[in-house]
N, C-alpha and C positions, 0 to 999 in steps of 0.2 A: 495614440492608440488607447482605446478604452479598455479597462479591465473589469471583470466581474468576479466577485467573491462567491465561491460555492460553499455552502454550509448545510449540513444535514444532522438531524438528531439521531440518525441511524448509524452514525460513526462517532468515535470518541471526540469530545470537544478538545480543542488544542490545549496543551498544558503550558503554553508560553505565548509570546507575541507573534503568532503566525496564523494563517488561515488553513482550513482543511484543504482547500484547493483554490486556484485562481485561473480564470479563463481569460486569455489575452491573445490577440493576433492569430486566432484560429487554433490555438493550442490550449490544453487543460493541464495544469501542473498540480499534481496531488502530492501534498506533503507526506513525509514518511509516516507510515502507519505501523502501530504496534498492536499487540494482541490484547487490547483492552475491550471488554464487553461494553458497548456504548450505553446499555440500559442499566447495568449494575455498577459500572466503574471498576469491576474486578479484572485483574489480569488473568488471561487464560494461558497459563504456562505449565500445565500438568505434564505435557510432553511436547517435543518440538513439532510434531505433526499437527497437534491440536492448536498449538501456538500459531503456526503458519496458516492454518485454516482460518483462524480468527482474523489475522492480518488481511488475508485475501477477502474475507467477507466485509471488512471495513473499507477496503479499496472499492469493492463492488458497490457498497452503499453510496460512496462519493461519486462513483461513475454514474450510478442511477440518478442521483440528484442533478448531475450535469447532462442527463439525457443521452448518455453514451454507454458503450459496453467494453468488455475486455478486448474486443476486436478493434477498438479505436486506439489501443495503447501502442505507442511506437518505441518507447524506451522505458526500462525499469532499472532501478539500482537496488540491490539487496545488500544489506549490512548484516553480518553474522557475528555473534560473540566468539565463535570458534569455527574454523573451516571444516572440522569433522562433522558438522551438522549439514553440510552442503547437500548430500544425496537425499536426505529426508525432506529438506526444504524444497529442493528441486522437484521432487516427486509431487508434492502438494501443489506447488506453484504451477507446474506444467498442466495439472488437471483442470485449471481454470481457463485454459486457452484451447482453441480448436485447431491447433497445428500451425496457425499463422502467427508465429511467435515474434514478439518485439525484440529490438536490440536490448542488450543487458550487460551489466557487470555485477559481479558479486565480490565483496571484499570482507575480510575479517577485521574487526576493530577492537580496540581495547575495552570499550564499554559502550552500552546503549542506554537510553533513558529508562529509568525505573528498573534497571537490571534485567531487561528482556534479552532474549537470545536472537531475535530477528526483527528487522525493521525494513520496510519496503516503500520506496517512493516511485512515482509514476509520472510520465509525460504522455499525453494522448492528443490525438487530433480531435477537434470539436465536431468535424463532419468527415464522412468517408467519401 
């Protein structure tokens, strides 16, 4: 099975030995995205809604590069620094979908890269 690396300048460059996304076997696996502005390198952490919005915009940029949309997403994983952030993250996250929601889990973790409060990874189908 061949794999294709997906890379765009419109999402943050990886901060380690991983790809923004990999397409393989009819699926697209998007690495966890944090609230880094891809053009300035600055973290957008002024509040949790702004942070989540930047995360979702970064996911959208990778989806665009893979020529797919939020409607192609079948599974997400949300990592939070604190479960008390859940409702605000959920509100922003849900606004990026048209009601055909993917499967998902949300977990609170002890820490996230660069001290962010939310990180989201995605699995999508390459075609509908």
